[in-house]
C-alpha positions as CSV (number, residue, x, y, z in Angstrom):
1,M,69.0,97.4,78.8
2,L,71.0,95.4,81.6
3,W,71.8,92.5,78.6
4,F,73.1,95.3,76.6
5,L,75.5,97.2,78.9
6,F,76.9,93.7,79.7
7,L,77.3,92.9,76.1
8,F,79.2,95.9,75.6
9,I,81.7,95.8,78.6
10,N,82.1,92.3,78.3
11,G,83.7,92.8,74.0
12,C,85.3,95.7,75.8
13,I,87.0,92.4,78.3
14,S,87.8,90.3,75.9
15,K,89.4,91.8,73.3
16,P,92.7,89.9,72.0
17,I,95.5,90.8,73.9
18,G,99.1,91.6,72.3
19,Q,101.9,88.8,72.4
20,F,105.4,89.4,74.1
21,A,107.3,89.0,71.7
22,N,110.7,86.6,71.8
23,Q,112.6,89.3,72.9
24,D,111.0,89.7,75.8
25,F,111.0,86.0,77.3
26,M,115.4,86.5,76.2
27,L,115.4,89.8,78.6
28,I,114.4,87.9,81.7
29,K,115.1,84.2,81.4
30,P,117.8,84.6,82.6
31,F,116.0,85.8,86.4
32,K,114.5,82.5,87.4
33,E,115.7,83.2,90.9
34,K,116.9,85.6,93.5
35,D,120.1,85.6,93.0
36,T,122.8,87.7,94.2
37,I,126.0,88.5,92.1
38,V,129.5,90.5,92.5
39,Y,130.7,92.4,90.1
40,V,134.3,93.7,90.7
41,S,136.4,96.1,88.8
42,A,140.5,96.4,88.0
43,K,141.0,98.6,91.3
44,G,139.0,96.2,93.1
45,Q,136.0,97.7,93.7
46,T,132.6,95.8,93.8
47,D,129.2,96.1,93.3
48,T,126.6,93.6,95.0
49,I,123.3,93.0,93.3
50,V,120.6,90.8,94.1
51,F,118.5,90.4,90.9
52,F,114.9,89.3,91.7
53,P,113.1,86.4,89.8
54,A,110.9,87.5,87.0
55,E,107.1,87.7,87.3
56,I,104.4,88.1,84.2
57,D,100.7,89.1,86.0
58,T,97.8,90.7,84.7
59,V,96.3,93.5,86.4
60,E,92.8,94.0,85.5
61,R,91.0,97.4,84.9
62,R,87.2,97.3,85.8
63,S,86.1,101.5,86.1
64,F,84.7,103.8,83.7
65,E,86.8,106.6,84.8
66,Q,89.6,104.0,83.7
67,G,87.9,102.0,80.8
68,F,87.7,97.9,81.1
69,Y,90.7,96.5,79.8
70,D,93.4,94.2,81.1
71,A,96.9,94.9,81.2
72,Y,99.6,92.3,81.2
73,V,102.6,93.0,82.4
74,M,106.1,91.9,82.6
75,G,109.2,92.5,84.2
76,V,112.1,91.5,86.4
77,D,114.1,93.7,89.5
78,Y,117.5,94.7,90.7
79,Q,118.3,96.7,93.8
80,L,122.3,97.6,94.7
81,I,123.8,96.3,97.7
82,H,124.6,98.7,101.0
83,G,128.2,99.7,100.2
84,S,128.6,98.6,96.5
85,T,130.6,101.1,95.1
86,H,127.7,102.7,92.7
87,M,124.9,103.1,95.3
88,E,123.4,106.6,95.1
89,K,123.2,108.2,98.3
90,H,120.9,111.1,99.4
91,V,121.7,113.6,101.7
92,V,118.7,115.2,103.2
93,N,119.1,117.7,106.4
94,G,123.2,116.5,106.8
95,H,121.5,112.6,107.1
96,V,122.7,110.4,104.2
97,T,120.4,108.0,102.8
98,Y,120.8,105.0,100.3
99,P,117.4,103.8,98.1
100,T,115.8,100.9,99.7
101,L,113.2,99.5,96.8
102,P,114.3,97.7,94.1
103,E,114.9,99.4,90.0
104,Q,112.9,98.0,87.3
105,F,116.0,96.8,84.7
106,Y,113.4,95.2,82.6
107,A,109.7,95.9,82.3
108,V,107.1,95.0,79.4
109,N,102.8,96.5,80.3
110,I,100.6,95.2,77.3
111,S,96.6,95.9,78.0
112,T,93.8,95.1,75.5
113,K,92.9,98.5,74.4
114,E,96.4,98.3,72.0
115,F,98.7,99.9,74.5
116,S,102.5,98.5,74.8
117,N,105.2,99.5,76.8
118,K,109.0,98.5,77.4
119,T,111.9,99.8,78.9
120,L,115.4,98.3,79.5
121,S,117.2,100.3,82.2
122,F,120.1,99.6,84.1
123,F,122.1,101.8,86.7
124,G,119.9,104.6,84.6
125,L,121.1,103.9,81.5
126,I,117.4,103.5,79.6
127,Y,116.3,102.2,76.8
128,N,112.8,103.0,75.6
129,E,110.5,100.6,73.1
130,D,111.8,102.5,70.1
131,E,115.4,102.4,71.3
132,L,114.7,98.5,72.2
133,S,113.0,97.8,68.6
134,K,115.4,99.1,66.5
135,M,117.8,97.1,67.5
136,S,118.9,93.6,66.5
137,I,118.4,90.8,68.9
138,D,120.0,88.1,69.0
139,T,118.7,85.3,71.2
140,T,121.2,83.4,71.3
141,A,124.5,85.6,70.7
142,I,125.7,88.3,73.3
143,I,124.1,91.9,73.4
144,F,126.1,95.0,74.3
145,F,123.8,97.6,75.2
146,N,125.7,100.5,74.1
147,G,124.3,104.3,75.7
148,V,127.5,106.1,75.7
149,D,125.7,109.2,73.9
150,K,122.9,108.9,76.7
151,N,124.3,111.3,79.1
152,N,124.0,109.1,82.3
153,S,123.9,110.9,85.5
154,R,124.7,107.2,87.4
155,G,127.9,106.8,85.6
156,I,127.8,103.5,83.4
157,N,128.2,103.9,79.9
158,S,127.6,100.1,78.7
159,F,126.3,96.7,79.3
160,K,126.8,93.0,78.3
161,F,124.3,91.3,78.3
162,S,123.9,86.9,77.7
163,P,120.3,85.2,77.3
164,E,121.4,82.4,79.5
165,I,123.0,84.5,83.0
166,G,122.4,87.9,82.5
167,I,124.7,91.0,82.9
168,I,128.3,89.7,82.2
169,S,129.7,92.7,83.0
170,Y,129.5,97.0,82.3
171,T,131.9,99.6,82.0
172,D,131.3,102.6,83.9
173,T,132.0,107.0,82.5
174,S,136.0,106.3,84.1
175,G,135.9,103.7,81.0
176,T,136.1,101.0,84.2
177,E,135.0,97.7,83.3
178,W,133.5,95.7,86.0
179,V,132.8,91.9,85.6
180,R,131.3,88.8,87.6
181,T,132.6,87.3,89.7
182,D,130.7,83.6,89.9
183,G,132.6,82.3,86.9
184,N,130.0,83.3,84.3
185,G,131.5,86.4,83.0
């Protein structure tokens, strides 16, 4: 009986994993190391964003409650620096606080249980797996993510992404364009 249980569990664990797509690697390629980028509007306002290095990890699930499988995750986080124009503030009991945790820019989860999930999010402009799969993403060209119809409460309508350097520029709901100041914009 114990031998049968071992073979059953081993069979569940060793199912072939889904593959990350070329698009997934293309969207994390520019994020090899921690990088601080300043974006400036024509009005002289600034947003300073820290992009963290891309991470790829394996999460093992080994329990009768959750099942026996591996999840393969890939992602990039970013964080606005205090004083940035688009920094969200929260007022609680008359005190202003600012978020201190990074947000996910791109996240992919693929498991051996045939589950996958992909999201791309920048300042609340969110693209889910279905939307990303419908986009024709060229791995060499600049990609325009247009979200005017997404009703983004954080105020970003669109952004331009380069597979080589990351986010080149973005446009907020007032029509103001924000451009990188490191010479790669």
